[in-house]
C-alpha positions as CSV (number, residue, x, y, z in Angstrom):
1,M,0.0,0.0,0.0
2,D,1.3,3.5,-0.7
3,R,0.5,6.9,0.9
4,R,-2.8,7.1,-1.1
5,T,-4.3,4.1,0.6
6,F,-6.8,4.4,3.4
7,I,-8.3,1.6,5.5
8,A,-11.9,1.6,6.8
9,G,-14.5,-0.7,8.6
10,S,-18.0,-2.5,9.0
11,A,-20.2,-5.0,7.1
12,T,-23.2,-5.9,4.8
13,A,-24.0,-8.7,2.3
14,T,-25.7,-9.9,-0.8
15,A,-26.4,-13.4,-2.1
16,G,-24.8,-15.0,-5.1
17,T,-22.1,-12.9,-6.9
18,L,-20.6,-10.0,-5.0
19,A,-22.4,-6.7,-4.9
20,V,-21.1,-3.5,-3.3
21,F,-24.1,-3.0,-1.0
22,G,-26.4,-5.6,0.5
23,G,-27.9,-7.4,3.5
24,A,-26.8,-10.0,6.1
25,T,-23.6,-9.7,8.0
26,P,-21.2,-12.7,7.7
27,S,-20.7,-14.7,10.8
28,S,-17.6,-14.2,13.0
29,A,-15.1,-16.8,14.1
30,D,-14.7,-18.5,17.5
31,D,-12.2,-21.0,19.0
32,D,-14.3,-24.1,18.5
33,D,-12.4,-26.7,16.4
34,S,-14.7,-29.6,17.0
35,A,-15.7,-30.1,13.4
36,G,-12.0,-30.3,12.3
37,R,-11.1,-32.8,15.0
38,A,-14.1,-34.9,14.2
39,G,-13.0,-35.0,10.6
40,S,-16.6,-34.5,9.4
41,E,-17.3,-34.9,5.6
42,G,-18.6,-32.3,3.2
43,D,-17.6,-28.8,2.2
44,R,-15.3,-27.3,4.8
45,V,-16.1,-23.7,3.6
46,R,-19.0,-22.1,5.4
47,S,-18.9,-18.7,3.7
48,V,-16.9,-16.4,1.3
49,T,-16.9,-12.7,2.0
50,A,-15.5,-9.9,-0.2
51,I,-13.8,-6.9,1.5
52,T,-13.7,-3.5,-0.1
53,Q,-11.7,-0.5,0.8
54,V,-11.8,3.2,-0.2
55,F,-8.7,4.8,-1.7
56,G,-8.0,8.2,-3.0
57,D,-9.2,7.2,-6.5
58,G,-12.2,5.2,-5.3
59,Q,-13.4,2.0,-3.8
60,K,-11.6,-1.2,-4.6
61,L,-12.1,-5.0,-3.9
62,V,-9.0,-5.7,-1.8
63,A,-9.6,-9.0,-0.1
64,V,-11.7,-12.2,0.1
65,A,-12.3,-13.8,3.5
66,V,-13.0,-17.6,3.4
67,E,-14.7,-19.0,6.5
68,Y,-14.0,-22.6,7.4
69,D,-15.7,-25.0,9.8
70,S,-12.7,-25.0,12.1
71,V,-10.0,-22.7,13.4
72,I,-7.2,-22.5,10.9
73,D,-3.4,-22.5,11.6
74,G,-2.2,-19.3,10.0
75,S,1.5,-20.3,10.1
76,M,0.7,-22.9,7.4
77,L,-0.7,-20.4,4.9
78,S,1.0,-18.7,2.0
79,T,0.2,-16.6,-1.1
80,S,0.1,-19.9,-3.1
81,T,-2.7,-21.4,-1.0
82,F,-5.4,-19.5,-3.0
83,A,-5.9,-18.1,-6.5
84,V,-8.3,-15.4,-7.5
85,A,-9.2,-14.9,-11.1
86,D,-7.6,-11.8,-12.7
87,R,-6.2,-10.7,-9.4
88,T,-2.8,-10.7,-7.7
89,V,-2.7,-12.3,-4.2
90,T,-0.4,-10.3,-1.9
91,K,-1.0,-11.7,1.5
92,V,-2.8,-14.7,3.1
93,Y,-3.4,-15.1,6.9
94,A,-5.9,-16.4,9.4
95,N,-8.2,-14.2,11.4
96,R,-11.1,-14.5,13.8
97,T,-13.4,-12.2,11.7
98,A,-13.9,-11.4,8.1
99,D,-11.7,-8.3,8.3
100,L,-8.2,-7.0,7.4
101,A,-5.5,-7.2,10.0
102,Q,-1.9,-5.9,10.3
103,Q,-1.1,-9.3,11.8
104,G,-3.2,-12.4,11.5
105,R,-4.1,-14.8,14.3
106,N,-5.6,-18.3,14.2
107,G,-9.3,-18.2,13.5
108,R,-12.0,-19.6,11.3
109,H,-11.4,-17.0,8.5
110,V,-8.6,-17.0,6.0
111,I,-8.0,-13.5,4.6
112,V,-6.7,-13.4,1.0
113,E,-5.5,-9.9,0.4
114,L,-5.4,-8.7,-3.3
115,S,-3.4,-5.9,-4.9
116,P,-5.4,-2.7,-5.2
117,D,-3.3,-1.9,-8.3
118,D,-5.0,-4.7,-10.3
119,T,-7.2,-3.4,-13.1
120,A,-10.0,-5.6,-11.8
121,A,-9.8,-4.1,-8.3
122,A,-11.6,-0.8,-9.2
123,L,-15.3,-0.5,-8.1
124,W,-15.6,3.2,-8.8
125,V,-15.1,4.0,-12.5
126,T,-15.0,7.5,-14.0
127,G,-13.8,8.9,-17.3
128,Q,-10.6,9.8,-15.4
129,G,-9.0,8.2,-12.4
130,S,-9.4,4.5,-13.0
131,G,-7.8,4.2,-16.4
132,T,-11.1,3.6,-18.2
133,P,-12.5,5.4,-21.2
134,P,-14.4,8.6,-20.6
135,V,-18.1,8.2,-19.9
136,A,-20.9,10.3,-21.4
137,G,-20.8,13.8,-20.1
138,S,-17.2,13.7,-18.9
139,D,-14.4,16.1,-19.7
140,S,-11.0,14.7,-20.6
141,G,-9.5,18.2,-20.4
142,S,-8.5,20.2,-17.4
143,G,-11.7,19.7,-15.5
144,D,-13.6,16.7,-14.1
145,A,-16.7,15.1,-15.3
146,G,-18.6,18.3,-15.7
147,G,-20.1,21.1,-13.6
148,S,-16.9,22.0,-12.0
149,P,-13.8,24.0,-12.9
150,G,-12.9,22.9,-16.4
151,E,-14.3,23.5,-19.8
152,G,-16.6,21.1,-21.6
153,G,-18.5,19.7,-18.6
154,P,-22.3,19.6,-18.3
155,G,-24.0,22.6,-16.8
156,V,-26.5,23.2,-13.9
157,G,-29.3,20.7,-13.9
158,D,-27.6,18.1,-16.0
159,T,-28.3,14.6,-14.6
160,T,-25.7,12.6,-16.7
161,P,-23.7,10.4,-14.3
162,G,-20.0,10.9,-14.6
163,G,-19.1,7.7,-12.8
164,T,-20.3,4.2,-12.1
165,I,-20.3,2.0,-9.1
166,V,-19.3,-1.5,-10.2
167,A,-20.4,-4.7,-8.4
168,A,-17.6,-6.4,-6.5
169,E,-17.0,-9.8,-8.2
170,A,-14.3,-12.4,-7.7
171,T,-13.8,-16.1,-8.2
172,L,-11.6,-17.8,-5.6
173,I,-10.0,-21.3,-5.7
174,Q,-8.2,-23.1,-2.9
175,T,-5.0,-24.2,-4.7
176,G,-3.0,-25.4,-1.6
177,T,-3.6,-27.3,1.6
178,V,-5.3,-25.5,4.5
179,T,-4.4,-26.9,8.0
180,T,-6.5,-26.5,11.1
181,A,-5.1,-25.6,14.5
182,H,-5.4,-29.3,15.4
183,G,-3.4,-30.5,12.4
184,I,-6.3,-31.6,10.2
185,H,-5.4,-31.0,6.5
186,Y,-8.0,-29.6,4.0
187,P,-6.4,-30.4,0.6
188,A,-6.9,-28.2,-2.4
189,D,-10.1,-29.1,-4.1
190,G,-10.2,-26.9,-7.2
191,T,-13.7,-25.6,-6.4
192,A,-14.4,-22.1,-7.8
193,R,-16.3,-20.1,-5.2
194,T,-18.0,-16.7,-5.4
195,A,-18.6,-14.6,-2.3
196,D,-22.0,-14.6,-0.7
197,A,-21.4,-11.5,1.5
198,V,-19.5,-8.2,1.3
199,V,-17.8,-6.0,3.9
200,N,-17.4,-2.3,2.8
201,L,-14.9,-0.8,5.1
202,I,-16.2,2.5,6.6
203,V,-18.8,2.8,3.9
204,D,-21.1,0.5,5.8
205,D,-20.9,2.7,8.9
206,F,-23.0,5.4,7.1
207,R,-26.8,5.5,7.0
208,Q,-28.6,6.3,3.8
209,L,-31.4,8.8,4.3
210,S,-33.6,11.4,2.4
211,F,-34.4,15.0,3.1
212,S,-37.4,16.8,1.7
213,D,-36.9,20.5,1.9
214,P,-40.1,22.5,2.2
215,A,-38.4,25.8,1.4
216,T,-37.1,24.7,-2.0
217,G,-39.3,21.7,-2.8
218,Q,-36.1,19.7,-3.4
219,T,-35.4,16.2,-2.1
220,L,-31.9,15.4,-1.2
221,R,-30.6,11.8,-0.7
222,Y,-27.7,11.8,1.8
223,N,-25.3,9.7,3.8
224,L,-24.9,10.3,7.5
225,F,-22.2,9.0,9.8
226,V,-23.2,9.0,13.5
227,P,-20.4,8.6,16.0
228,K,-20.5,5.0,17.3
229,N,-20.7,6.0,20.9
230,Y,-23.1,8.8,20.3
231,D,-24.5,10.4,23.5
232,H,-27.2,13.0,23.2
233,R,-25.9,14.6,26.4
234,K,-22.6,15.5,24.6
235,S,-22.2,18.0,21.7
236,Y,-20.4,16.9,18.5
237,P,-18.9,18.7,15.5
238,M,-20.2,17.8,12.0
239,V,-18.4,17.8,8.6
240,L,-20.3,18.4,5.4
241,F,-18.7,16.8,2.3
242,M,-19.9,17.7,-1.2
243,H,-18.8,15.7,-4.2
244,D,-17.7,16.6,-7.7
245,A,-19.9,16.4,-10.7
246,S,-18.6,12.9,-11.6
247,V,-20.7,11.6,-8.8
248,V,-24.0,13.2,-9.9
249,N,-27.0,11.0,-10.1
250,V,-25.4,7.7,-9.0
251,A,-26.4,5.6,-6.0
252,T,-26.9,7.4,-2.7
253,E,-23.6,5.8,-1.5
254,G,-21.7,7.5,-4.4
255,P,-20.0,10.2,-2.3
256,L,-18.6,7.4,0.0
257,V,-17.1,5.3,-2.7
258,Q,-15.7,7.9,-5.1
259,G,-12.7,8.7,-2.9
260,L,-11.7,9.7,0.6
261,G,-13.5,13.1,0.9
262,A,-16.3,11.7,3.1
263,V,-15.0,8.5,4.6
264,C,-11.7,9.9,5.9
265,W,-13.4,11.9,8.6
266,A,-15.3,8.7,9.7
267,S,-12.2,6.5,9.9
268,P,-11.5,4.9,13.3
269,E,-8.3,6.9,13.4
270,D,-10.0,10.3,12.8
271,Q,-12.9,9.4,15.1
272,A,-10.4,8.5,17.9
273,R,-9.0,12.0,17.7
274,H,-12.2,13.9,16.9
275,E,-15.6,12.3,17.4
276,S,-17.8,13.8,14.8
277,F,-20.8,13.5,12.5
278,V,-20.2,13.3,8.7
279,L,-22.8,14.4,6.2
280,A,-22.5,13.6,2.5
281,P,-25.3,14.5,0.1
282,E,-25.8,12.8,-3.2
283,Y,-26.8,15.3,-5.8
284,G,-29.2,14.1,-8.6
285,S,-28.0,16.9,-10.9
286,V,-25.2,19.4,-11.3
287,V,-25.7,22.1,-8.7
288,I,-23.3,24.7,-10.0
289,D,-21.0,25.3,-13.0
290,D,-18.7,28.0,-14.3
291,N,-21.5,30.5,-14.6
292,Y,-21.7,30.5,-10.7
293,E,-25.5,30.5,-10.7
294,P,-26.5,27.5,-8.5
295,S,-29.7,25.5,-8.7
296,T,-32.0,25.3,-5.7
297,L,-30.1,22.3,-4.5
298,F,-27.5,24.9,-3.2
299,E,-30.0,26.4,-0.7
300,A,-31.5,22.9,0.0
301,T,-28.0,21.8,1.2
302,A,-27.8,24.6,3.7
303,N,-31.3,23.6,4.9
304,L,-30.2,20.0,5.2
305,V,-27.3,21.0,7.4
306,R,-29.7,22.9,9.7
307,S,-32.1,20.0,9.7
308,V,-29.5,17.5,10.8
309,T,-28.2,19.8,13.5
310,H,-31.7,20.0,15.0
311,Q,-32.1,16.2,15.0
312,Y,-28.9,15.4,16.9
313,S,-26.8,17.0,19.6
314,I,-24.5,18.8,17.2
315,D,-22.4,21.9,18.1
316,R,-23.5,24.7,15.8
317,N,-20.3,26.5,16.5
318,R,-18.3,23.6,15.0
319,L,-19.9,22.9,11.6
320,Y,-17.3,22.4,8.8
321,T,-17.6,22.1,5.1
322,T,-15.4,20.5,2.5
323,G,-15.7,19.5,-1.1
324,Q,-13.8,18.8,-4.3
325,S,-14.3,20.7,-7.6
326,M,-18.1,21.3,-7.8
327,G,-18.2,20.6,-4.0
328,A,-15.4,23.1,-3.4
329,M,-17.2,25.7,-5.4
330,M,-20.3,25.0,-3.3
331,S,-18.3,25.3,-0.1
332,L,-17.0,28.7,-1.1
333,G,-20.5,29.8,-2.2
334,L,-22.1,28.7,1.0
335,N,-19.5,30.6,3.1
336,I,-20.4,33.7,1.1
337,S,-24.2,33.2,1.3
338,Y,-24.2,31.9,4.9
339,P,-21.2,33.5,6.6
340,D,-22.1,32.3,10.1
341,L,-22.8,28.7,9.2
342,F,-19.4,27.1,9.1
343,A,-16.4,27.4,11.5
344,A,-13.9,26.3,8.9
345,S,-13.6,24.9,5.3
346,F,-11.3,22.6,3.4
347,I,-11.4,23.8,-0.2
348,V,-10.0,21.2,-2.7
349,A,-9.6,22.2,-6.4
350,G,-12.4,24.8,-6.5
351,Q,-12.9,28.5,-7.4
352,W,-15.4,31.4,-7.2
353,P,-15.6,34.8,-8.9
354,Q,-13.1,37.2,-7.2
355,T,-15.7,40.0,-7.5
356,Q,-17.8,38.1,-4.9
357,A,-14.9,36.8,-2.7
358,A,-14.6,39.7,-0.1
359,P,-16.8,38.0,2.5
360,L,-14.4,35.0,2.5
361,A,-11.9,37.2,4.3
362,R,-13.9,36.6,7.5
363,E,-13.7,32.8,7.1
364,K,-11.2,30.2,8.2
365,L,-10.0,28.3,5.1
366,W,-7.5,25.7,4.1
367,I,-7.2,25.8,0.3
368,L,-5.4,23.0,-1.6
369,V,-5.0,23.0,-5.4
370,S,-2.5,21.9,-8.1
371,T,-0.5,24.5,-10.0
372,D,-1.2,22.6,-13.2
373,D,-4.9,22.8,-12.6
374,T,-5.4,25.5,-15.3
375,K,-8.7,26.9,-13.9
376,A,-8.8,26.2,-10.2
377,Y,-5.3,27.3,-9.5
378,P,-5.6,30.8,-11.0
379,G,-9.1,31.0,-9.5
380,E,-7.8,30.3,-6.0
381,Q,-5.0,32.8,-6.5
382,A,-7.5,35.5,-7.4
383,I,-9.6,34.7,-4.3
384,T,-6.5,34.8,-2.1
385,E,-5.5,38.2,-3.4
386,V,-9.0,39.5,-2.5
387,I,-8.7,38.0,1.0
388,Q,-5.3,39.6,1.6
389,D,-6.6,43.0,0.2
390,Q,-9.2,42.8,2.9
391,G,-6.5,42.7,5.5
392,T,-6.6,39.0,6.3
393,Q,-3.4,37.1,6.8
394,V,-2.8,34.2,4.4
395,S,-0.1,31.5,4.6
396,T,1.1,30.2,1.3
397,A,3.3,27.2,0.3
398,L,4.2,25.0,-2.6
399,W,4.1,21.2,-1.8
400,D,5.3,18.2,-3.7
401,G,2.3,15.9,-4.4
402,R,4.7,12.9,-4.2
403,S,5.5,13.5,-0.6
404,T,5.5,10.8,2.1
405,A,3.0,11.0,4.9
406,A,5.8,12.2,7.2
407,E,6.7,15.0,4.7
408,F,3.1,16.1,4.4
409,A,2.9,16.2,8.2
410,A,5.9,18.5,8.3
411,D,4.4,20.7,5.5
412,V,1.2,21.0,7.6
413,R,3.1,21.8,10.8
414,S,5.0,24.5,9.0
415,M,1.8,26.2,7.7
416,K,0.0,25.9,11.1
417,S,3.0,27.5,12.9
418,Q,2.2,30.8,11.1
419,R,-1.2,30.8,12.8
420,T,-3.1,32.5,10.0
421,P,-6.9,32.0,9.5
422,V,-6.4,31.2,5.8
423,N,-3.9,28.6,4.5
424,F,-3.2,28.3,0.7
425,A,-1.1,25.3,-0.3
426,A,-0.5,24.3,-4.0
427,F,1.0,21.1,-5.3
428,K,3.9,21.7,-7.7
429,T,3.3,21.1,-11.4
430,G,3.8,17.5,-12.4
431,T,3.7,16.0,-8.9
432,V,0.1,14.8,-8.5
433,V,-0.6,12.7,-11.6
434,P,1.0,9.2,-11.3
435,S,3.3,8.2,-14.2
436,G,1.3,6.7,-17.1
437,S,-2.0,7.8,-15.7
438,T,-4.7,9.5,-17.8
439,T,-6.1,11.3,-14.7
440,S,-6.1,15.1,-14.9
441,A,-4.2,17.2,-12.3
442,H,-7.6,18.6,-11.3
443,M,-8.9,15.2,-10.3
444,A,-5.6,13.9,-9.0
445,T,-5.6,16.8,-6.5
446,W,-8.3,15.3,-4.3
447,Q,-6.9,11.8,-4.6
448,I,-4.1,13.1,-2.5
449,A,-5.7,16.0,-0.5
450,Y,-7.8,13.8,1.7
451,T,-4.9,11.5,2.7
452,I,-3.4,14.3,4.8
453,P,-4.7,14.0,8.3
454,G,-3.0,17.2,9.6
455,I,-5.3,19.4,7.5
456,R,-8.4,17.6,9.0
457,D,-6.9,18.1,12.5
458,W,-6.6,21.9,11.8
459,I,-10.2,22.1,10.6
460,M,-11.5,20.3,13.6
461,R,-9.8,22.7,16.0
462,Q,-11.6,25.7,14.6
463,S,-14.8,27.2,16.1
464,L,-17.1,30.2,15.5
């Protein structure tokens, strides 16, 4: 795994071939090895579960968990014990549950980890970012799949999906001997098995809901993460994530699987540092384009935020907004239209007319963009000049998009040390697009941006 990877947690299932979203949770393991010692006949495999994980460029099928009728000796497993069609097996170990682990331990489940770099791994497919041909309505130029900085994308109200959620499918064969903790050998049988359950790490921790806004007449589908130990006697912050136009009019879960913009805030690591709600609407049409005249979904989003804050014990002085491309534009616009709504904003590859930007001088912003993003970068520069002209201090820096996690942490510390209300970081030209990739610098920006926890920590420490 490289610095762009991100692990997450929870479970759901479907029957038959693997699907990304579904029903029953697979069973967990225990220490009972009676079936193996008795040497009972029949199929030793009780279940097969797919495990998906969200990366900067989207959700991928990263492992298959095989549950046996007995506790398995992990020391006897190797990468040659299983084969998965069209996939590269990278690690095999035993575990007590159908979940990834840094280090395995004897249990009923055997975890077969797969390379996320395999072409067949991708479950979120767009015209850019997964190496697939552009889909209808996408822009192969400097922008993303429409309705965001970049020429050629669809305009406000367009419902053309810019991306697709692919069903998770895999065929697994036990090609070597599996040995139980009591020394019983389960020889290779050559049986091809497809998973009957799926675990979507972090994604499954969100609820899918709907909001009917009486003020605008709009209905918004949305995802909501509620802290696992939610206590109505406490007060929690909330993060609003708004997606780019490639996620328009897909499944409600689209904002969760397109990349890390929503799920990173809900990760066990982030929640351990900052318990918070995470709100991620799914827009059925493009909300705003380069004409900067948003549809009524813009106002409905502000009303959705207020509605959720009334339903739960949420601190209205600690509401935050973030978004990429179209979502970044919406974050800027919402800060201008509703200046007392958000305590801080993480703006990723977005822009807004500088003639309207003066109110942003009163906001706390962390802006991140690539210098080779031909529209968002000059757009953000223009906004920053307006903010500075209003007398607000701004920290600026050029970062290398190829930096390690430790190097990014140092970059963040350097900017934070200047204690300014606005931070403007730009990735150096040519450092965000992987070699051989067809992804634009615009889209590649957010594939990296949400892997940097220090920025999220800064956001979470701000208050009105």
